[in-house]
LUMGU-256238 format. One record per residue (C-alpha): residue in three letters; x, y, z; residue number from 1. Coordinates in pm, 1 decimal. Last residue first. Layout:
LUMGU-256238
ALA|X|Y|Z|NUM;
...
END
This chain:
LUMGU-256238
HIS|-2292.5|1501.7|1082.3|326;
THR|-2001.6|1289.5|1154.1|325;
GLY|-1976.9|1066.2|788.7|324;
ALA|-1669.0|1220.2|716.6|323;
GLU|-1797.6|1386.5|422.6|322;
LYS|-2074.4|1513.6|636.3|321;
ASP|-1796.3|1663.6|903.2|320;
THR|-1589.7|1799.5|624.8|319;
LEU|-1292.9|1600.4|571.6|318;
PRO|-958.9|1645.5|758.6|317;
VAL|-606.1|1611.8|644.1|316;
GLY|-358.2|1396.4|863.3|315;
TYR|-232.8|1269.9|558.3|314;
ALA|-287.0|911.9|585.5|313;
ARG|-643.1|1030.8|702.1|312;
PHE|-703.6|1214.7|392.2|311;
ILE|-574.1|925.9|189.9|310;
GLU|-819.8|687.2|379.8|309;
ARG|-1119.9|922.7|325.6|308;
ILE|-1023.6|943.2|-68.4|307;
GLY|-989.9|517.4|-53.8|306;
PRO|-1351.0|532.3|120.8|305;
HIS|-1517.6|683.7|-188.9|304;
ILE|-1767.6|986.8|-42.6|303;
GLU|-2121.0|861.5|-148.1|302;
ILE|-2283.5|1057.9|-431.8|301;
ASP|-2632.9|1167.0|-300.6|300;
ASP|-2460.1|1485.3|-189.1|299;
SER|-2405.4|1664.6|-526.2|298;
LEU|-2090.4|1589.2|-737.9|297;
PRO|-2283.4|1801.0|-1032.6|296;
ILE|-2227.2|1615.3|-1370.5|295;
LEU|-2230.0|1852.0|-1671.6|294;
ARG|-2311.6|1613.5|-1953.5|293;
MET|-2213.6|1550.0|-2323.4|292;
ARG|-2438.3|1246.8|-2426.2|291;
GLY|-2320.5|1200.5|-2792.9|290;
TYR|-2018.7|1237.6|-3010.6|289;
GLU|-1976.2|1030.5|-3334.7|288;
MET|-1616.7|1002.0|-3462.7|287;
SER|-1498.4|879.6|-3829.5|286;
GLY|-1145.9|744.5|-3852.9|285;
SER|-1191.5|442.1|-4036.1|284;
SER|-1177.5|214.3|-3740.6|283;
SER|-1467.4|376.3|-3610.2|282;
LEU|-1489.3|600.2|-3265.3|281;
GLU|-1804.4|666.3|-3081.4|280;
MET|-1745.6|911.2|-2757.6|279;
ASP|-1944.5|975.4|-2482.6|278;
ILE|-1877.8|1323.8|-2297.2|277;
ARG|-1853.7|1372.1|-1959.0|276;
GLY|-1781.1|1723.7|-1750.7|275;
LEU|-1733.5|1687.4|-1397.8|274;
TYR|-1876.4|1917.4|-1116.0|273;
GLN|-1808.3|2067.4|-816.5|272;
GLY|-1446.6|2111.1|-805.9|271;
LEU|-1439.2|2484.8|-793.9|270;
GLY|-1687.3|2467.8|-1133.1|269;
GLY|-1422.3|2454.6|-1402.6|268;
THR|-1602.5|2254.1|-1679.5|267;
GLY|-1476.9|2294.2|-2037.7|266;
LEU|-1524.8|2157.7|-2407.1|265;
LEU|-1464.5|2279.6|-2740.1|264;
LEU|-1546.1|1993.2|-3056.9|263;
THR|-1266.3|2069.5|-3339.9|262;
GLU|-1408.5|2098.9|-3681.4|261;
GLY|-1398.2|2447.4|-3698.3|260;
VAL|-1465.9|2600.3|-3342.1|259;
LYS|-1739.5|2374.8|-3242.7|258;
GLU|-1914.2|2429.3|-2912.5|257;
THR|-2102.5|2217.3|-2648.0|256;
LYS|-2326.6|2387.7|-2392.6|255;
LYS|-2306.1|2486.5|-2043.8|254;
MET|-1936.8|2572.9|-2021.5|253;
LEU|-1811.7|2622.2|-1690.7|252;
PRO|-1469.9|2800.4|-1790.9|251;
LYS|-1308.3|2871.6|-1418.0|250;
GLY|-1027.4|3099.7|-1540.7|249;
HIS|-798.9|2841.7|-1651.5|248;
GLY|-882.3|2546.1|-1823.4|247;
THR|-997.3|2427.7|-2168.1|246;
VAL|-1046.5|2081.9|-2322.5|245;
ALA|-1009.8|2029.7|-2681.1|244;
LEU|-1138.4|1758.1|-2907.3|243;
ASP|-1071.1|1668.6|-3265.5|242;
PHE|-764.0|1842.0|-3322.4|241;
ASP|-589.8|1955.4|-3638.6|240;
LYS|-704.5|2307.9|-3698.0|239;
VAL|-452.4|2522.8|-3546.2|238;
ARG|-536.9|2902.1|-3662.5|237;
VAL|-934.2|2899.2|-3529.6|236;
LEU|-857.7|2667.6|-3258.1|235;
LEU|-615.7|2949.8|-3100.3|234;
ASP|-857.8|3202.6|-3120.5|233;
ARG|-1125.5|2967.5|-2970.4|232;
THR|-849.0|2844.4|-2667.3|231;
ARG|-763.4|3201.7|-2607.3|230;
ASP|-1152.7|3278.3|-2534.3|229;
LEU|-1176.1|3018.6|-2313.6|228;
GLY|-866.5|3014.8|-2090.2|227;
MET|-544.5|2934.3|-2197.4|226;
HIS|-497.7|2608.5|-2011.2|225;
SER|-543.1|2411.5|-2326.4|224;
LEU|-554.0|1989.5|-2311.5|223;
LEU|-584.8|1918.5|-2678.4|222;
ILE|-717.7|1589.5|-2839.6|221;
LEU|-602.9|1418.4|-3145.1|220;
VAL|-746.3|1095.9|-3285.4|219;
ASP|-606.3|849.4|-3493.3|218;
ALA|-266.6|855.6|-3367.5|217;
ASP|100.9|820.3|-3429.9|216;
ARG|186.2|1049.5|-3734.5|215;
LYS|-109.9|1291.3|-3650.5|214;
MET|89.2|1314.6|-3324.2|213;
LEU|434.8|1411.7|-3506.0|212;
PRO|258.5|1658.6|-3708.5|211;
VAL|57.3|1810.9|-3444.0|210;
VAL|400.8|1886.0|-3217.0|209;
LYS|582.9|2118.4|-3466.5|208;
ARG|305.7|2372.7|-3510.3|207;
LEU|189.0|2302.7|-3141.3|206;
THR|497.4|2440.4|-3028.8|205;
ARG|468.3|2774.2|-3239.8|204;
GLU|126.0|2821.5|-3157.1|203;
VAL|163.1|2795.4|-2769.3|202;
PRO|458.5|3023.7|-2749.8|201;
GLU|724.4|2896.2|-2515.0|200;
VAL|694.4|2908.3|-2111.7|199;
LYS|1032.2|2884.0|-2009.5|198;
PHE|1172.6|2677.2|-1682.5|197;
ALA|1435.8|2703.9|-1433.0|196;
SER|1445.2|3066.6|-1360.5|195;
ARG|1057.9|3097.6|-1290.0|194;
ASP|1052.9|3124.9|-922.8|193;
ILE|696.5|3163.2|-790.7|192;
TYR|682.7|3474.7|-559.8|191;
ALA|540.7|3718.6|-859.8|190;
PRO|230.9|3515.6|-924.8|189;
PHE|232.0|3371.2|-1251.9|188;
LYS|79.1|3600.7|-1565.2|187;
ILE|-51.7|3419.3|-1796.6|186;
THR|65.2|3539.5|-2163.7|185;
GLU|242.1|3164.1|-2284.8|184;
ASP|-67.7|3021.9|-2204.5|183;
LEU|-10.6|2654.6|-2073.7|182;
VAL|-30.7|2358.0|-2334.2|181;
GLY|-129.8|1995.3|-2344.4|180;
THR|-112.2|1716.3|-2546.7|179;
ILE|-341.7|1390.8|-2617.4|178;
ALA|-284.8|1132.7|-2880.6|177;
ILE|-544.7|862.5|-2906.5|176;
ARG|-486.1|525.6|-3072.2|175;
LEU|-735.8|261.6|-3191.8|174;
GLY|-606.9|-89.0|-3155.3|173;
GLY|-938.2|-220.7|-2999.4|172;
LYS|-836.4|-225.7|-2629.5|171;
LEU|-750.1|186.4|-2686.3|170;
THR|-383.5|295.4|-2741.2|169;
ILE|-330.5|584.8|-2546.3|168;
VAL|-37.8|809.0|-2698.5|167;
THR|122.0|1100.8|-2513.4|166;
TYR|255.0|1424.2|-2597.2|165;
GLN|537.2|1681.5|-2561.2|164;
LYS|691.9|1465.4|-2284.8|163;
GLY|982.4|1470.1|-2035.7|162;
PHE|788.9|1699.9|-1783.7|161;
ILE|1017.6|2013.0|-1807.6|160;
PRO|989.0|1983.8|-2209.8|159;
LEU|1317.4|2015.2|-2391.9|158;
GLY|1483.4|2373.6|-2495.8|157;
THR|1808.6|2230.0|-2340.0|156;
LEU|1890.2|2566.0|-2132.8|155;
PRO|1551.7|2757.2|-2041.2|154;
ASP|1424.5|2434.8|-2002.7|153;
VAL|1023.1|2387.9|-2128.8|152;
ILE|715.8|2443.8|-2063.2|151;
ASN|568.7|2431.6|-2426.7|150;
ALA|443.0|2037.9|-2411.7|149;
ALA|292.8|2064.8|-2087.3|148;
ILE|191.5|1683.0|-2006.9|147;
VAL|154.4|1522.6|-1684.6|146;
GLU|100.9|1134.4|-1736.1|145;
PHE|-61.1|936.1|-1487.1|144;
GLU|47.5|709.8|-1186.8|143;
ALA|235.9|1016.3|-1024.1|142;
ASN|552.4|973.2|-819.0|141;
GLU|772.7|1143.6|-1132.7|140;
ALA|484.2|1473.4|-1169.4|139;
ALA|518.7|1520.1|-771.1|138;
ALA|917.8|1568.8|-819.5|137;
LYS|853.3|1779.3|-1083.8|136;
LEU|602.7|1969.8|-893.6|135;
PHE|812.9|2017.9|-592.0|134;
PRO|1127.7|2077.1|-795.6|133;
LEU|944.3|2373.5|-973.1|132;
GLY|837.3|2569.6|-724.9|131;
PHE|568.6|2548.9|-414.5|130;
ILE|337.2|2772.1|-628.5|129;
PHE|440.3|2596.3|-978.9|128;
GLU|54.5|2400.4|-981.5|127;
ILE|-92.4|2768.2|-991.7|126;
GLU|28.3|2797.0|-1326.4|125;
GLY|-157.8|2527.8|-1477.8|124;
PRO|-68.5|2180.5|-1503.6|123;
THR|-180.8|1936.5|-1792.3|122;
PHE|-312.6|1622.6|-1645.2|121;
VAL|-354.0|1292.0|-1839.6|120;
ASP|-434.5|980.0|-1742.3|119;
VAL|-654.1|1048.1|-1409.8|118;
GLY|-753.4|715.3|-1217.2|117;
ILE|-954.8|826.3|-980.5|116;
LEU|-694.3|677.8|-700.3|115;
ASN|-409.6|832.9|-863.5|114;
PHE|-578.0|1180.2|-874.3|113;
SER|-672.8|1114.1|-487.7|112;
GLU|-260.3|1079.5|-444.4|111;
MET|-158.8|1390.2|-662.2|110;
THR|-418.3|1597.0|-421.8|109;
LEU|-297.3|1476.7|-115.2|108;
GLU|52.0|1604.1|-265.1|107;
ALA|-93.5|1942.2|-288.0|106;
GLU|-253.9|1900.0|55.2|105;
LYS|63.8|1797.6|223.6|104;
LYS|208.2|2129.5|45.0|103;
THR|-20.6|2359.5|192.8|102;
PHE|-352.3|2529.6|89.7|101;
SER|-392.1|2777.3|386.5|100;
LEU|-247.7|3087.7|187.7|99;
ASP|-479.3|3038.9|-67.9|98;
LEU|-301.6|3011.1|-429.9|97;
SER|-478.6|2684.8|-465.5|96;
PHE|-371.3|2354.9|-647.7|95;
ALA|-574.0|2211.2|-904.5|94;
ASP|-518.2|2491.8|-1134.7|93;
GLY|-462.8|2221.9|-1414.6|92;
VAL|-677.1|2088.5|-1744.8|91;
ASP|-725.9|1748.0|-1615.8|90;
LEU|-850.4|1427.6|-1827.0|89;
VAL|-993.5|1079.3|-1732.8|88;
LEU|-1044.9|838.7|-2043.4|87;
VAL|-1265.4|577.7|-1999.1|86;
GLU|-1285.8|250.9|-2242.4|85;
ARG|-1532.2|-51.6|-2197.2|84;
SER|-1782.6|155.2|-1985.3|83;
GLY|-2018.5|67.7|-1707.9|82;
GLU|-1771.0|-33.8|-1416.9|81;
ARG|-1539.8|262.9|-1531.1|80;
VAL|-1837.6|521.0|-1490.0|79;
LYS|-1903.7|377.9|-1114.2|78;
GLU|-1532.1|431.9|-1069.0|77;
THR|-1539.8|818.6|-1170.4|76;
TYR|-1835.5|878.6|-988.9|75;
THR|-1713.3|744.7|-671.3|74;
ALA|-1352.0|898.7|-721.2|73;
ARG|-1515.8|1261.5|-778.9|72;
ARG|-1741.9|1199.3|-501.5|71;
GLY|-1447.3|1167.9|-267.8|70;
LEU|-1213.7|1459.1|-444.0|69;
GLY|-1504.8|1760.5|-353.2|68;
GLY|-1801.2|1878.3|-503.1|67;
THR|-2146.1|1962.6|-359.8|66;
ASP|-2330.3|1967.0|-16.4|65;
GLU|-2670.4|2105.9|-100.0|64;
VAL|-2871.9|2312.2|164.7|63;
THR|-2627.3|2337.8|477.2|62;
CYS|-2308.0|2340.5|250.4|61;
GLY|-1970.0|2144.6|316.6|60;
CYS|-1850.5|2274.1|29.8|59;
SER|-1684.3|1922.9|-40.0|58;
ARG|-1340.5|1866.7|21.6|57;
ILE|-1015.7|1929.1|-240.2|56;
LYS|-1134.3|2270.7|-360.1|55;
GLY|-792.1|2359.5|-374.8|54;
LEU|-866.0|2556.0|-644.5|53;
MET|-1043.4|2285.7|-872.7|52;
ASP|-985.1|2487.9|-1184.3|51;
SER|-1004.2|2169.6|-1440.4|50;
SER|-1211.0|1874.1|-1550.0|49;
PHE|-1277.5|1583.1|-1790.4|48;
ILE|-1413.7|1236.1|-1828.1|47;
ILE|-1423.8|1094.8|-2149.3|46;
ALA|-1624.8|787.8|-2213.2|45;
VAL|-1485.1|610.8|-2532.3|44;
SER|-1665.6|357.4|-2715.9|43;
ALA|-1444.5|177.3|-2990.4|42;
SER|-1422.9|52.7|-3355.8|41;
GLU|-1161.2|-170.2|-3392.3|40;
ALA|-816.6|-157.4|-3532.2|39;
GLY|-685.6|-402.7|-3793.2|38;
GLU|-445.6|-154.4|-3923.8|37;
THR|-434.8|135.6|-3838.2|36;
ASP|-540.5|343.6|-4142.8|35;
SER|-685.2|663.1|-3963.1|34;
GLY|-329.3|692.7|-3805.1|33;
GLY|-177.2|969.1|-4020.1|32;
GLY|-527.6|1153.0|-4051.3|31;
GLY|-571.4|1271.7|-3696.5|30;
CYS|-859.3|1501.1|-3788.8|29;
GLY|-1154.6|1266.4|-3699.9|28;
HIS|-1445.5|1291.8|-3942.9|27;
ILE|-1730.7|1467.6|-3778.4|26;
VAL|-2076.3|1320.0|-3625.3|25;
VAL|-2264.0|1495.6|-3350.2|24;
VAL|-2498.4|1353.3|-3130.3|23;
SER|-2723.5|1573.9|-2895.1|22;
ALA|-2575.3|1815.7|-2639.4|21;
ILE|-2629.4|1974.1|-2303.2|20;
ILE|-2792.7|1699.2|-2108.7|19;
LEU|-2751.4|1823.1|-1741.8|18;
LEU|-2739.6|1497.4|-1548.3|17;
LEU|-2860.9|1495.5|-1151.6|16;
ALA|-2658.4|1244.9|-995.8|15;
ALA|-2830.2|892.2|-961.5|14;
ALA|-2764.1|747.5|-599.6|13;
LEU|-2398.0|551.4|-605.9|12;
LYS|-2482.2|248.3|-383.3|11;
GLY|-2132.5|124.1|-223.7|10;
LYS|-1932.2|-157.3|-400.8|9;
TYR|-1593.1|-9.6|-428.0|8;
GLN|-1434.2|-216.3|-679.1|7;
VAL|-1106.9|-32.1|-659.5|6;
LEU|-888.7|107.7|-397.0|5;
ARG|-547.8|223.0|-542.3|4;
MET|-241.6|158.0|-325.3|3;
LEU|-150.5|429.6|-61.5|2;
MET|181.4|627.4|-66.2|1;
END
């Protein structure tokens, strides 16, 4: 495995930013943590994605060469340089059902997520294509949290990936609890062995988990691998989340949406886009959302040299443009 490469000093030309929403102020739902003693207000940039579907390289298009893990890493690194706090979230289906997608490429993807600095990843059904032992080993070796609260061991009922949620404490002391779920109605490909895991009903799981999250944190985030419509329906019934990011079905949302008090986000553009929202959190629990953007990973964003090295290490070729040979 490669060490993370940081502080890349290449130039990042300005990506086209589609500003989709203006500032929205709401009160946090994570009431249990709103009295955090001595906590300071915080500015947080949240970068989110889903449904890469194995598109680890750019599209290689003649007119506009977009996407790829290399540009994703460079953009994320640039955000870190200008932001005190950054959360990077992915809502699954990063692998591919294409027969040409190999275990080597799956491992490369997880190693690239390490370099990018993903904080929390909720796997989709496609992540199970090489079997549960492979996915569990990949999760154990990851430098980020793999969270799927309702994917459990059928014998013990315990979460397969160890945790039902994780809490990230910001530098000023505010706490963000993040959980992830997979829609229990999703059909897995027939060749996936499901004997070693069970997908519990999402709503029933969250009604048990949310009170614990509210006890431990000031802000609650849901990573919902349920598709856009099913996530909307869920948030009507489970009203406790401040922010939800949806994946499955390539949910490329072009505007922000609120379901009750929950801000719903999604971008699933086959690895060609990232979503970003900047959030101001006060110590009293109020939140201000602004500058929600859809970030096209266009060809004026340089390919991160660390990603090039990961591709070389795994013996996986980049496109000619990404490799700098065209």
